[in-house]
C-alpha positions as CSV (number, residue, x, y, z in Angstrom):
1,M,-240.2,-230.5,-41.4
2,S,-241.9,-232.6,-44.1
3,S,-242.2,-231.4,-47.6
4,A,-246.0,-231.3,-47.2
5,C,-245.5,-228.6,-44.6
6,Y,-242.8,-226.6,-46.5
7,S,-244.8,-223.7,-47.8
8,R,-243.7,-220.6,-49.9
9,R,-243.9,-218.5,-46.7
10,H,-241.4,-220.8,-44.9
11,F,-239.0,-220.7,-47.9
12,I,-238.9,-216.9,-48.1
13,A,-238.5,-216.6,-44.3
14,Q,-235.6,-219.1,-44.4
15,Q,-233.8,-217.3,-47.3
16,G,-234.2,-213.9,-45.6
17,L,-232.4,-215.2,-42.5
18,G,-230.1,-217.8,-44.0
19,L,-226.7,-217.9,-45.7
20,G,-228.2,-217.2,-49.1
21,S,-229.1,-213.6,-48.2
22,V,-225.8,-213.0,-46.6
23,A,-224.0,-214.1,-49.8
24,L,-226.2,-212.0,-51.9
25,L,-225.4,-208.9,-49.8
26,W,-221.7,-209.6,-50.0
27,L,-221.8,-209.9,-53.8
28,L,-223.9,-206.7,-54.2
29,R,-221.3,-204.8,-52.1
30,Q,-218.4,-206.3,-54.1
31,D,-220.0,-205.0,-57.3
32,G,-220.6,-201.6,-55.9
33,I,-224.4,-201.9,-56.3
34,L,-225.1,-201.8,-52.6
35,A,-224.0,-198.6,-50.9
36,E,-222.0,-198.6,-47.7
37,P,-224.1,-197.7,-44.7
38,K,-223.7,-194.0,-43.9
39,K,-222.1,-193.2,-40.6
40,P,-223.8,-190.5,-38.6
41,N,-222.1,-187.1,-38.3
42,L,-221.6,-186.7,-34.6
43,E,-219.7,-183.4,-34.8
44,K,-221.4,-180.2,-35.9
45,T,-220.0,-178.4,-38.9
46,A,-217.9,-175.3,-38.4
47,F,-218.2,-172.4,-40.8
48,D,-215.7,-169.6,-41.8
49,L,-215.1,-167.0,-44.5
50,A,-211.8,-168.4,-45.8
51,P,-211.6,-168.6,-49.6
52,K,-213.2,-171.8,-50.9
53,A,-212.7,-173.6,-54.2
54,P,-215.9,-173.5,-56.5
55,H,-217.3,-176.6,-58.1
56,R,-215.7,-175.7,-61.4
57,E,-213.6,-173.0,-63.0
58,P,-215.3,-169.7,-62.3
59,Q,-215.6,-166.8,-64.7
60,A,-216.7,-164.3,-62.0
61,R,-215.0,-163.8,-58.6
62,A,-216.9,-160.8,-57.2
63,M,-220.3,-159.2,-57.8
64,I,-221.7,-155.6,-57.5
65,S,-225.5,-155.4,-57.6
66,L,-226.9,-152.0,-58.3
67,F,-230.5,-152.6,-57.1
68,M,-233.0,-150.0,-58.3
69,Q,-235.8,-150.5,-55.8
70,G,-239.2,-149.6,-57.0
71,G,-239.3,-150.8,-60.6
72,P,-237.7,-148.7,-63.4
73,S,-239.8,-148.3,-66.5
74,H,-238.3,-150.5,-69.1
75,I,-240.6,-149.0,-71.7
76,D,-239.1,-145.6,-71.2
77,L,-235.4,-146.7,-70.7
78,F,-234.5,-150.0,-72.4
79,D,-237.3,-151.4,-74.6
80,P,-238.5,-149.2,-77.4
81,K,-242.0,-150.0,-78.9
82,P,-242.9,-148.5,-82.3
83,E,-246.4,-150.0,-82.0
84,L,-247.0,-148.2,-78.8
85,Q,-246.0,-145.0,-80.4
86,K,-248.5,-145.6,-83.2
87,R,-251.4,-146.4,-80.8
88,H,-250.6,-143.7,-78.2
89,L,-253.7,-143.0,-76.0
90,T,-255.8,-145.6,-77.7
91,N,-257.4,-148.4,-75.7
92,F,-255.5,-151.6,-75.1
93,A,-257.6,-154.6,-75.8
94,G,-255.5,-157.2,-73.9
95,D,-255.7,-158.4,-70.4
96,I,-253.7,-156.5,-67.8
97,K,-253.3,-157.2,-64.1
98,Y,-253.2,-153.9,-62.2
99,D,-251.7,-153.3,-58.8
100,N,-253.9,-150.2,-58.2
101,A,-257.2,-150.9,-59.9
102,A,-258.7,-147.6,-58.6
103,E,-256.4,-145.5,-60.8
104,S,-256.2,-147.9,-63.7
105,S,-256.8,-147.1,-67.3
106,A,-256.8,-149.0,-70.6
107,K,-255.2,-146.1,-72.5
108,L,-251.8,-146.9,-74.0
109,F,-249.1,-144.5,-73.1
110,A,-246.1,-144.3,-75.5
111,S,-242.7,-143.2,-74.1
112,P,-242.2,-139.4,-74.3
113,W,-238.4,-140.0,-74.6
114,K,-236.5,-140.8,-77.8
115,F,-234.6,-144.0,-78.4
116,A,-231.6,-144.4,-80.7
117,P,-229.0,-147.1,-81.5
118,R,-225.9,-146.8,-79.2
119,G,-222.4,-148.1,-79.5
120,Q,-221.0,-150.4,-82.2
121,C,-223.5,-153.0,-81.2
122,G,-226.4,-150.8,-82.1
123,M,-228.3,-151.3,-78.8
124,E,-231.3,-149.1,-78.6
125,L,-231.4,-147.0,-75.4
126,S,-233.3,-144.0,-74.1
127,E,-232.1,-140.5,-74.2
128,L,-232.6,-140.6,-70.4
129,L,-229.4,-142.7,-70.1
130,P,-226.7,-140.7,-71.9
131,C,-223.9,-142.1,-69.8
132,L,-224.9,-145.7,-70.2
133,T,-225.0,-145.3,-73.9
134,E,-221.2,-144.7,-73.8
135,V,-220.6,-148.2,-72.3
136,A,-223.4,-150.0,-74.3
137,D,-220.7,-152.1,-75.9
138,E,-219.7,-153.5,-72.5
139,I,-223.2,-154.7,-71.3
140,T,-225.7,-157.4,-71.9
141,L,-229.3,-156.0,-71.9
142,V,-231.9,-158.6,-70.9
143,R,-235.4,-157.4,-72.0
144,S,-237.3,-160.5,-70.9
145,T,-237.0,-160.7,-67.1
146,H,-240.0,-162.2,-65.4
147,T,-241.1,-162.9,-61.8
148,G,-244.9,-162.8,-62.3
149,V,-245.6,-161.6,-58.7
150,N,-247.1,-158.1,-59.0
151,N,-246.1,-156.5,-55.7
152,H,-242.8,-155.0,-54.6
153,G,-242.1,-157.3,-51.7
154,Q,-242.7,-160.6,-53.3
155,S,-240.8,-159.7,-56.5
156,I,-237.8,-158.3,-54.5
157,Y,-237.7,-161.6,-52.5
158,A,-237.9,-163.6,-55.7
159,L,-234.9,-161.7,-57.3
160,N,-232.9,-161.3,-54.1
161,S,-233.4,-164.7,-52.4
162,G,-235.0,-167.1,-54.8
163,R,-238.6,-167.3,-53.6
164,V,-241.5,-164.9,-53.1
165,T,-241.6,-165.6,-49.3
166,P,-239.4,-164.1,-46.5
167,G,-236.9,-165.9,-44.3
168,R,-234.5,-167.1,-47.0
169,P,-230.8,-166.3,-47.5
170,A,-230.0,-163.4,-49.8
171,L,-227.9,-163.9,-52.9
172,G,-224.9,-162.4,-51.2
173,S,-225.2,-164.8,-48.3
174,W,-225.2,-167.8,-50.7
175,L,-222.1,-166.6,-52.6
176,T,-220.1,-166.0,-49.4
177,Y,-221.3,-169.3,-48.0
178,G,-220.1,-171.1,-51.1
179,L,-216.9,-169.2,-51.8
180,G,-215.8,-167.3,-48.7
181,S,-213.9,-164.1,-49.2
182,E,-210.6,-163.1,-50.6
183,S,-210.2,-160.5,-47.8
184,Q,-210.1,-161.4,-44.1
185,N,-209.9,-157.7,-43.1
186,L,-213.1,-156.6,-44.6
187,P,-216.7,-158.0,-44.6
188,A,-217.3,-160.6,-47.3
189,Y,-220.8,-159.2,-48.1
190,V,-221.3,-155.4,-47.9
191,V,-224.5,-153.5,-48.2
192,L,-224.4,-149.8,-49.2
193,T,-227.8,-148.1,-48.4
194,D,-229.1,-144.8,-49.6
195,P,-229.2,-141.6,-47.4
196,G,-232.9,-141.4,-48.4
197,G,-233.7,-144.5,-46.3
198,L,-233.8,-148.2,-46.4
199,P,-235.4,-150.0,-49.3
200,V,-238.8,-151.7,-48.9
201,L,-238.4,-154.8,-46.7
202,G,-235.3,-153.2,-45.0
203,T,-232.9,-155.7,-43.4
204,D,-234.7,-158.7,-45.0
205,L,-232.8,-157.9,-48.2
206,W,-229.4,-158.9,-46.7
207,T,-230.4,-161.5,-44.2
208,N,-228.6,-164.9,-43.9
209,G,-231.9,-166.7,-43.6
210,F,-231.3,-170.3,-42.7
211,L,-227.6,-170.1,-43.3
212,P,-225.3,-169.4,-40.3
213,S,-225.2,-165.8,-39.1
214,L,-221.6,-165.4,-40.4
215,F,-223.0,-165.0,-43.9
216,Q,-225.4,-162.0,-43.4
217,G,-224.6,-158.7,-45.1
218,T,-222.8,-155.9,-43.3
219,V,-224.3,-152.5,-43.7
220,V,-222.0,-149.5,-44.3
221,R,-223.6,-146.2,-43.5
222,P,-224.5,-144.0,-46.5
223,R,-222.7,-140.9,-45.2
224,E,-219.7,-140.2,-43.1
225,P,-218.8,-141.6,-40.7
226,R,-219.6,-144.7,-42.7
227,I,-218.6,-147.1,-39.9
228,L,-218.9,-145.9,-36.3
229,N,-216.3,-146.4,-33.6
230,L,-213.3,-147.4,-35.8
231,D,-210.8,-145.5,-33.7
232,P,-209.9,-146.9,-30.3
233,P,-209.9,-144.6,-27.2
234,P,-206.5,-142.8,-26.9
235,R,-205.6,-144.7,-23.8
236,L,-205.9,-148.0,-25.7
237,A,-204.3,-147.1,-29.0
238,G,-201.4,-149.2,-30.1
239,E,-199.8,-151.9,-28.0
240,P,-202.3,-151.7,-25.1
241,Q,-205.2,-152.5,-27.5
242,E,-203.2,-155.4,-29.1
243,R,-202.6,-157.0,-25.7
244,F,-206.2,-156.5,-24.6
245,L,-207.6,-158.0,-27.9
246,G,-205.2,-160.9,-27.7
247,Y,-206.4,-161.7,-24.2
248,L,-210.0,-161.3,-25.2
249,Q,-209.5,-163.6,-28.2
250,S,-208.1,-166.4,-26.0
251,I,-211.1,-166.2,-23.7
252,N,-213.6,-166.2,-26.6
253,R,-211.9,-169.2,-28.3
254,R,-212.0,-171.2,-25.1
255,H,-215.6,-170.3,-24.6
256,L,-216.4,-171.4,-28.1
257,E,-214.5,-174.7,-27.8
258,E,-216.7,-175.6,-24.9
259,R,-219.8,-175.0,-27.1
260,P,-219.0,-176.7,-30.4
261,G,-221.5,-176.1,-33.3
262,E,-222.9,-172.9,-31.8
263,T,-222.8,-171.0,-35.1
264,D,-224.4,-167.8,-33.8
265,L,-221.7,-167.6,-31.1
266,A,-219.0,-168.3,-33.7
267,A,-220.4,-165.6,-35.9
268,R,-220.5,-163.0,-33.1
269,I,-216.9,-163.8,-32.2
270,A,-215.8,-163.6,-35.8
271,S,-217.5,-160.2,-36.2
272,Y,-215.7,-158.8,-33.2
273,E,-212.4,-160.0,-34.5
274,L,-213.2,-158.6,-38.0
275,A,-214.1,-155.3,-36.4
276,A,-210.6,-155.1,-34.9
277,R,-208.9,-155.8,-38.2
278,M,-211.2,-153.3,-39.9
279,Q,-209.8,-150.4,-37.9
280,T,-207.1,-150.1,-40.5
281,A,-208.5,-151.9,-43.6
282,A,-211.9,-150.3,-43.6
283,K,-210.7,-146.7,-43.1
284,E,-208.4,-147.2,-46.1
285,A,-211.0,-148.8,-48.3
286,L,-213.6,-146.1,-47.6
287,D,-211.2,-143.2,-48.1
288,L,-212.2,-141.7,-51.4
289,S,-209.6,-138.9,-51.1
290,Q,-207.0,-141.5,-52.4
291,E,-208.7,-141.4,-55.8
292,T,-207.6,-139.1,-58.6
293,E,-209.7,-136.0,-59.3
294,A,-210.5,-137.4,-62.7
295,T,-211.9,-140.6,-61.2
296,R,-214.0,-138.6,-58.7
297,R,-215.4,-136.5,-61.5
298,M,-216.2,-139.6,-63.6
299,Y,-218.4,-140.9,-60.8
300,G,-220.1,-137.5,-60.4
301,L,-218.6,-136.6,-57.0
302,D,-218.4,-133.0,-58.2
303,D,-222.2,-132.8,-58.7
304,E,-224.6,-132.6,-55.8
305,K,-227.2,-134.7,-57.8
306,T,-224.8,-137.6,-58.3
307,R,-222.4,-137.3,-55.3
308,D,-224.2,-139.7,-52.9
309,Y,-224.8,-142.5,-55.4
310,G,-221.4,-141.9,-57.1
311,S,-219.6,-142.2,-53.8
312,R,-221.2,-145.6,-53.1
313,C,-220.5,-146.9,-56.6
314,L,-216.8,-145.9,-56.2
315,I,-216.7,-147.5,-52.7
316,A,-218.1,-150.7,-54.3
317,R,-215.2,-150.7,-56.8
318,R,-212.7,-150.2,-54.0
319,L,-214.2,-153.0,-52.0
320,V,-214.1,-155.6,-54.7
321,E,-210.6,-154.5,-55.6
322,R,-209.6,-155.4,-52.0
323,G,-211.2,-158.9,-52.0
324,V,-214.8,-158.3,-50.9
325,R,-217.0,-161.0,-52.6
326,F,-220.4,-159.3,-52.9
327,V,-221.5,-155.6,-52.7
328,Q,-225.1,-154.4,-53.1
329,V,-225.8,-150.7,-53.7
330,F,-229.4,-149.7,-53.0
331,T,-231.4,-146.7,-54.1
332,S,-233.8,-145.0,-51.7
333,T,-237.2,-146.4,-50.9
334,Q,-239.5,-146.3,-53.9
335,Q,-237.2,-144.1,-56.0
336,W,-238.4,-145.8,-59.2
337,D,-242.0,-146.5,-58.2
338,H,-243.6,-144.0,-60.6
339,H,-247.4,-144.5,-60.2
340,G,-247.8,-140.8,-61.0
341,G,-245.7,-137.9,-62.2
342,I,-243.4,-140.1,-64.3
343,T,-242.5,-137.4,-66.7
344,K,-240.6,-135.5,-63.9
345,A,-239.7,-138.3,-61.5
346,L,-238.1,-140.7,-64.0
347,P,-235.6,-138.2,-65.4
348,A,-234.7,-137.3,-61.8
349,A,-234.0,-140.9,-60.9
350,C,-231.9,-141.4,-64.0
351,L,-230.0,-138.2,-63.3
352,K,-229.0,-139.6,-59.9
353,T,-227.8,-143.0,-61.1
354,D,-226.9,-143.0,-64.8
355,R,-223.5,-141.3,-64.6
356,P,-222.2,-143.3,-61.5
357,A,-223.4,-146.7,-62.9
358,A,-221.7,-146.1,-66.2
359,A,-218.6,-144.9,-64.5
360,L,-218.4,-148.1,-62.4
361,V,-218.4,-150.2,-65.6
362,R,-215.7,-148.0,-67.2
363,D,-213.6,-147.9,-64.0
364,L,-213.7,-151.6,-63.4
365,K,-212.4,-152.1,-66.9
366,Q,-209.6,-149.6,-66.5
367,H,-208.5,-151.4,-63.3
368,G,-208.6,-154.8,-65.0
369,L,-211.5,-155.9,-62.8
370,L,-214.4,-156.1,-65.2
371,E,-213.5,-159.5,-66.6
372,T,-213.9,-161.1,-63.2
373,T,-216.5,-158.7,-61.6
374,L,-220.1,-159.2,-62.5
375,V,-222.1,-156.0,-62.4
376,H,-225.9,-156.1,-62.2
377,W,-228.4,-153.1,-62.7
378,G,-232.1,-153.6,-62.2
379,G,-235.1,-153.5,-60.0
380,E,-237.8,-155.9,-59.0
381,M,-240.2,-155.0,-61.8
382,G,-240.9,-152.8,-64.8
383,R,-244.0,-150.7,-65.6
384,L,-247.2,-151.2,-67.6
385,P,-247.7,-149.7,-71.1
386,V,-251.0,-148.1,-70.1
387,V,-251.8,-144.9,-68.2
388,Q,-252.2,-144.9,-64.5
389,N,-253.6,-141.8,-62.8
390,E,-254.8,-139.7,-65.8
391,K,-254.5,-136.5,-63.8
392,N,-250.9,-137.1,-63.0
393,I,-249.7,-139.7,-65.5
394,G,-247.7,-142.7,-64.2
395,R,-247.3,-146.4,-64.8
396,D,-248.4,-149.3,-62.7
397,H,-246.4,-152.4,-61.8
398,N,-245.3,-155.0,-64.4
399,T,-243.5,-158.1,-63.4
400,Y,-244.4,-160.1,-66.5
401,G,-241.7,-158.7,-68.7
402,F,-239.1,-156.1,-67.8
403,S,-235.4,-155.2,-68.3
404,M,-232.1,-155.4,-66.5
405,W,-228.5,-155.2,-67.6
406,L,-225.3,-157.1,-66.7
407,A,-221.7,-156.4,-67.4
408,G,-218.4,-158.2,-67.0
409,G,-217.9,-161.5,-65.1
410,G,-218.3,-163.8,-68.1
411,V,-221.4,-162.2,-69.8
412,K,-221.4,-161.1,-73.4
413,A,-220.5,-157.5,-74.2
414,G,-222.8,-155.5,-76.5
415,C,-225.6,-158.1,-76.4
416,V,-229.4,-157.7,-76.3
417,Y,-231.3,-160.8,-75.1
418,G,-235.0,-161.6,-75.1
419,A,-238.0,-159.6,-76.0
420,T,-241.4,-158.5,-74.7
421,D,-244.5,-158.3,-76.9
422,E,-245.2,-155.3,-79.1
423,F,-246.5,-153.2,-76.2
424,G,-243.8,-154.2,-73.7
425,H,-246.3,-155.9,-71.4
426,K,-245.2,-159.6,-71.3
427,A,-241.9,-161.4,-72.0
428,V,-242.5,-163.5,-75.1
429,E,-239.0,-164.5,-76.3
430,N,-236.2,-166.1,-74.3
431,V,-238.0,-165.5,-71.0
432,V,-235.6,-165.2,-68.0
433,N,-237.3,-166.1,-64.8
434,H,-235.7,-165.2,-61.5
435,Y,-234.6,-168.8,-60.9
436,D,-232.9,-168.8,-64.4
437,Y,-231.1,-165.6,-63.5
438,H,-229.9,-167.3,-60.2
439,A,-228.8,-170.5,-61.9
440,T,-226.8,-168.4,-64.4
441,L,-225.1,-166.3,-61.7
442,L,-224.1,-169.4,-59.8
443,Y,-222.7,-170.9,-63.0
444,L,-220.6,-167.8,-63.6
445,F,-219.1,-168.2,-60.1
446,G,-218.3,-171.8,-60.8
447,L,-221.0,-173.1,-58.4
448,D,-223.6,-175.8,-59.1
449,S,-227.1,-174.8,-58.1
450,Q,-227.8,-178.2,-56.6
451,E,-224.5,-178.8,-54.9
452,L,-224.5,-175.4,-53.2
453,A,-226.7,-176.5,-50.3
454,I,-227.0,-176.7,-46.6
455,A,-228.6,-179.4,-44.5
456,R,-232.1,-178.6,-43.3
457,P,-235.0,-180.5,-41.7
458,G,-236.9,-181.9,-44.7
459,G,-234.1,-181.8,-47.1
460,P,-231.2,-179.6,-48.2
461,G,-231.7,-175.9,-48.6
462,T,-230.6,-174.3,-51.9
463,L,-231.0,-171.0,-53.6
464,L,-233.3,-172.4,-56.4
465,D,-235.2,-174.5,-53.8
466,G,-236.4,-177.0,-56.4
467,Q,-237.3,-174.5,-59.1
468,P,-236.4,-175.5,-62.7
469,G,-233.7,-172.9,-63.2
470,K,-231.8,-173.1,-66.5
471,I,-228.5,-171.5,-67.3
472,V,-229.1,-168.6,-69.8
473,S,-226.5,-169.6,-72.3
474,G,-227.4,-166.8,-74.7
475,I,-225.9,-164.1,-72.5
476,L,-222.6,-165.9,-71.7
477,E,-219.2,-165.6,-73.3
478,R,-218.5,-169.2,-72.5
479,P,-221.8,-171.2,-72.1
480,P,-221.7,-174.6,-70.5
481,E,-221.1,-176.6,-73.7
482,E,-218.0,-174.5,-74.4
483,A,-216.6,-174.1,-70.9
């Protein structure tokens, strides 16, 4: 080809297919600038509940979440407001988003209950929580929680699974997916429901979502018998059952080997095998008669008002003591949703839960478990500072600033964090969004919020799901810069 015909296009085409481009690729790879081509993964991943190492040294190894479904009034329990007292029953001039506009009012409603400093830390708590005041020096009180979605369902989803929409894995599923379980004879993720009924959204609250079925929560019945059919028929007890289960296991394993990657099948087989091991382990773990009379009294098992909730809190301690990773204890449907009659309903709700919740913190510490067990107490929202339903006074929903408390597992003891405005309406100082809360929990368990992921169409699935979660260093004993 003559130089007259040797155009720029010809030059680029020759270099793209010639020795120059080959040499360039070789040099780039030698310098580590060009990545090696990824080989496709031709085998489906297998999942199990064996203990797994976290991404970094953990501070928490287990978690108990005391979920107060309905929305406890932070203004009456955790967040005293002198300005609200001064302006009681005067009109509020600010903007408020009501859930129930038909019963709404602009009249400010001060808490009818007294607050006082508690413990050596001086944390101000309501007189409705006399037992919690005795462990105030063990907890971190967050007064600036925020989800910003004003309905129960969406806010529960936000706090329990990361987004306001359904279909996503619950927090307990993420922790067991990332860390497995220290016990192979008990479920890794246990749900303790209330005799009064399932919480709003029901089984959605312990779903595995897009994680394999192995990581869904296991429900333990609220009253005896807490797990049905634990005892084998008399004709199968002992050696006959062992031989039968061994034979069944060999058949199931062969069936699974012929269907690699079928995670639902693997989870079903694992659940059957766990059920067999639970015949002994679960009966022992749920047997509260093994506890001392003093412990039973501490949890309120001697009082009809606290017996149900106290029993479940005590079971939660026994489960984490035996290696269960995540336990969630629910109150009954809408127990804290006080749109009306708050002056009677709120004290009743506190009476049921205050003594057992405080006993759990104290008991975990006595057993040397509080340092590595993270305890959470809170609902999906708080309440507004104005009157709802003037004929039967209550408070409407408030997800823009509310309170929860944490204890153990690496959080500070005797700490108050964040603040709402002078009326308790909106979080204004050190706001803790639900995704900040989740990023902090994962950090305490030694997990990276981006690395804890599972492959999904369109990109990896994570708990934060692209939200800008920050670790709330102000509530941690060892924040990231010191860990």
